[in-house]
C-alpha positions in Angstrom: 84.5 113.4 99.8 84.5 116.0 97.2 83.8 117.0 93.6 86.2 118.2 90.9 88.4 117.7 87.9 91.8 119.1 86.9 92.2 120.2 83.2 96.0 120.1 83.4 97.0 117.9 80.5 99.9 116.5 82.5 98.5 113.4 84.1 97.9 114.4 87.7 97.0 111.6 89.9 94.9 112.7 92.8 95.5 110.4 95.7 93.1 110.8 98.5 95.3 111.6 101.5 96.5 114.8 102.9 100.3 115.1 102.4 102.7 113.7 99.7 102.2 113.5 95.9 100.1 110.8 94.2 98.4 109.4 91.2 94.8 110.1 90.1 92.7 111.7 92.7 94.1 109.6 95.5 92.6 110.6 98.8 95.8 112.0 100.0 97.2 115.4 99.1 99.7 115.2 96.3 100.3 114.8 92.7 102.6 112.8 90.5 102.9 112.4 86.8 102.9 108.6 86.2 104.3 107.8 82.8 101.6 105.2 82.2 98.9 107.9 82.5 100.3 110.4 80.0 97.1 110.2 78.1 94.9 110.7 81.1 94.3 114.3 82.2 93.8 115.4 85.7 94.4 112.4 87.8 95.3 112.7 91.5 95.7 110.4 94.5 93.3 111.1 97.4 95.6 111.9 100.3 97.7 114.7 101.5 101.1 115.3 100.0 102.1 118.8 100.8 103.2 119.1 104.4 101.1 122.2 104.9 98.1 121.1 103.0 94.7 120.9 104.7 92.8 117.8 105.6 90.2 116.3 103.2 86.8 114.7 103.2 83.9 113.1 101.3 82.0 115.1 98.7 78.3 114.9 98.4 78.0 112.9 101.6 76.5 113.3 105.1 77.7 113.2 108.7 78.1 109.6 109.8 76.1 108.5 112.8 78.2 108.6 115.9 79.7 105.2 116.6 78.4 103.7 113.3 82.0 103.4 111.8 83.8 101.9 114.8 86.5 100.5 112.5 87.3 103.9 111.0 90.9 105.1 111.7 92.2 108.7 111.3 95.9 109.1 110.6 97.0 112.5 111.8 100.2 114.5 111.1 100.8 117.6 113.3 97.2 117.3 114.5 95.7 117.3 111.0 94.1 114.6 108.9 96.6 112.9 106.6 94.9 109.6 105.6 92.2 107.2 106.7 92.4 103.6 107.5 90.5 100.6 108.8 91.1 98.6 112.0 91.1 95.0 111.0 92.6 93.5 114.1 93.3 95.0 117.6 96.9 95.9 116.6 96.5 96.2 112.9 95.3 98.9 110.5 94.9 98.5 106.7 95.5 101.7 104.7 96.9 102.8 101.3 100.5 102.4 100.4 100.7 105.9 99.0 100.1 107.2 102.6 103.5 105.8 103.6 105.5 109.1 103.4 106.7 110.0 106.9 104.6 107.2 108.3 106.7 107.1 111.5 105.5 110.6 112.4 101.8 109.8 112.1 99.4 109.5 115.1 96.7 106.9 114.9 93.3 107.9 116.2 90.7 105.2 116.9 87.1 105.9 118.0 87.3 109.5 116.8 84.4 111.4 115.3 85.0 115.1 115.6 88.7 115.7 115.1 88.5 119.1 116.9 86.7 118.0 120.0 87.9 115.6 122.7 84.9 113.3 123.1 86.3 110.6 125.5 85.9 107.8 123.0 89.3 108.3 121.3 92.2 105.9 121.6 95.5 107.2 120.4 98.3 104.9 119.2 101.7 105.2 117.5 102.9 103.0 114.6 105.3 100.3 115.6 106.0 99.0 112.1 104.5 99.2 108.6 104.4 96.8 105.7 103.8 97.9 102.1 102.3 95.3 99.7 105.2 93.7 97.8 103.4 94.3 94.5 102.8 98.0 95.1 103.6 100.0 91.9 104.3 103.7 92.6 103.6 104.7 89.0 100.3 102.9 88.5 99.2 102.7 92.2 98.6 99.0 91.7 98.3 97.0 94.9 97.9 100.3 96.9 97.9 98.6 100.3 99.8 99.1 103.5 99.5 97.4 106.9 100.3 99.3 110.1 101.2 97.5 113.3 100.2 99.6 116.3 102.4 100.0 119.4 99.6 98.7 121.6 96.3 96.8 120.8 93.1 98.7 120.7 90.6 98.3 123.5 87.5 97.2 121.6 84.1 98.7 122.6 81.1 100.4 121.0 83.3 103.1 119.4 86.4 101.1 118.5 86.0 97.8 116.7 87.4 95.7 113.9 85.9 95.0 110.5 86.2 91.8 108.5 87.9 91.7 105.2 85.8 91.0 102.1 85.5 87.2 101.3 84.6 87.8 97.7 85.2 90.5 95.1 82.6 93.2 94.5 79.5 92.5 92.4 78.6 95.4 90.1 75.8 97.5 91.5 76.4 96.6 95.2 75.6 99.4 97.6 78.6 100.4 99.6 79.5 103.2 102.1 82.7 105.2 102.0 83.8 107.3 105.0 86.5 109.8 105.9 87.4 113.3 106.9 88.5 114.3 103.3 87.4 117.5 101.6 83.7 118.0 101.0 84.2 120.2 98.0 86.4 120.0 94.9 88.4 121.5 93.4 88.1 123.9 96.4 89.3 122.3 99.6 86.8 122.5 102.5 87.6 120.1 105.4 85.0 118.9 107.9 85.6 118.3 111.6 83.2 115.3 111.8 83.4 112.0 110.1 81.5 111.9 106.8 79.8 109.0 105.0 78.5 108.6 101.4 76.6 105.9 99.6 78.2 104.7 96.3 77.8 101.7 94.1 80.4 99.2 92.9 81.0 99.4 89.1 82.0 96.7 86.6 85.6 96.4 85.5 84.5 97.1 81.9 82.9 100.4 82.9 85.8 101.3 85.2 88.3 100.7 82.4 86.1 102.7 80.0 86.6 105.6 82.4 90.3 105.3 83.0 91.8 102.9 80.4 94.3 100.1 81.0 95.6 101.8 84.2 92.9 99.8 85.9 94.1 96.4 87.0 92.3 93.5 88.8 93.7 94.9 92.0 91.5 98.0 91.6 87.8 98.7 91.1 85.6 101.7 90.7 82.7 102.9 92.8 80.5 105.9 92.5 77.1 107.1 91.4 76.1 107.4 87.7 75.1 111.1 87.9 78.3 112.2 89.7 78.2 114.5 92.7 79.2 111.9 95.3 82.7 110.7 95.8 85.6 110.2 98.1 88.3 112.9 97.7 91.6 114.4 99.0 92.2 113.4 102.6 90.1 110.2 102.3 93.0 108.1 101.0 93.5 104.8 102.8 90.0 104.9 104.3 87.3 102.2 104.1 84.8 101.3 101.5 82.4 98.9 103.1 79.9 96.7 101.2 77.6 94.2 103.0 79.4 94.8 106.3 82.8 93.8 105.0 85.9 95.9 104.0 85.7 95.8 100.2 87.9 98.6 99.2 90.7 101.1 100.3 90.3 104.6 99.0 93.1 105.1 96.4 92.8 107.6 93.6 90.6 109.4 91.1 90.5 112.6 89.0 91.8 115.8 90.6 88.3 117.2 90.7 86.3 114.6 92.6 82.7 113.5 92.0 82.6 114.1 88.2 80.1 112.3 86.1 81.7 109.4 84.4 84.8 109.6 86.6 84.1 107.3 89.6 86.5 106.9 92.5 89.1 104.1 92.3 89.6 101.7 95.2 92.2 99.1 96.0 90.5 95.7 95.8 90.7 94.1 99.2 89.4 90.7 98.0 92.7 90.3 96.1 95.0 90.7 99.2 93.2 88.9 102.0 95.8 86.1 102.0 98.7 88.6 102.0 97.1 90.4 105.0 96.6 87.2 106.9 100.1 85.9 106.2 101.8 89.2 107.1 99.9 89.5 110.4 100.4 85.9 111.1 104.2 86.2 110.7 104.5 89.4 112.7 102.1 88.6 115.5 103.1 86.5 118.5 99.6 85.1 118.4 98.1 83.8 115.2 94.6 84.5 116.5 94.4 88.0 115.1 91.0 87.7 113.4 
């Protein structure tokens, strides 16, 4: 999780992953210039978009306690963090749709903590299939959701476990935890080896729209801290935002410089897609008992 803001007047969406281009500060590495954001400076998705870009992590956070985020997934490309994700069923991961570039080449790490050390808790899987939300909008990053079907089910234990989907939408002011291996500084890129956590608070739709305008839809919500300094960032895309023990958000986008005051992180709103997740998994799984 990182801090930062891009002054480029071309709308740069910073997705929070580590590879292809994206919207605001998505937690994936990349930038795109969405037409609908022409008035919004410095927006990036929080993921990776350039093939050679470095992994990213949470800004202003702390090292997570080992084993405390057993649902956390690392999506690696060529041995480096690309995006995050959440294990929601033994064979299924929920992540961000903007992480879909070259998805077949990604390696799925479960139970990982230090990406540079073999700890004996890791389980490695490949992606058998992927399903992008039918309402995903590449220009606006609306419905920024993707389901990954693994080639083999995870073996659940103290280090690898599933997380429940949110049963209701976030109430403003709720304390939540976001986690990932994204950059811990912004606009500089400094990537950690160990999983990072940060405490943030859900923000009302009115305040979220005041920060970003009508790009914000009901399928998104904001979370952060009023003073800034704590945020998810490039490389965190697709990762979990957990509130009250449930998966409430998927790291999606934000300003190119993360953790700015008045520019909270934007998350895909899990409460809006629980039925799509269940129906998709139900159709694709031989057993309907996926929860």
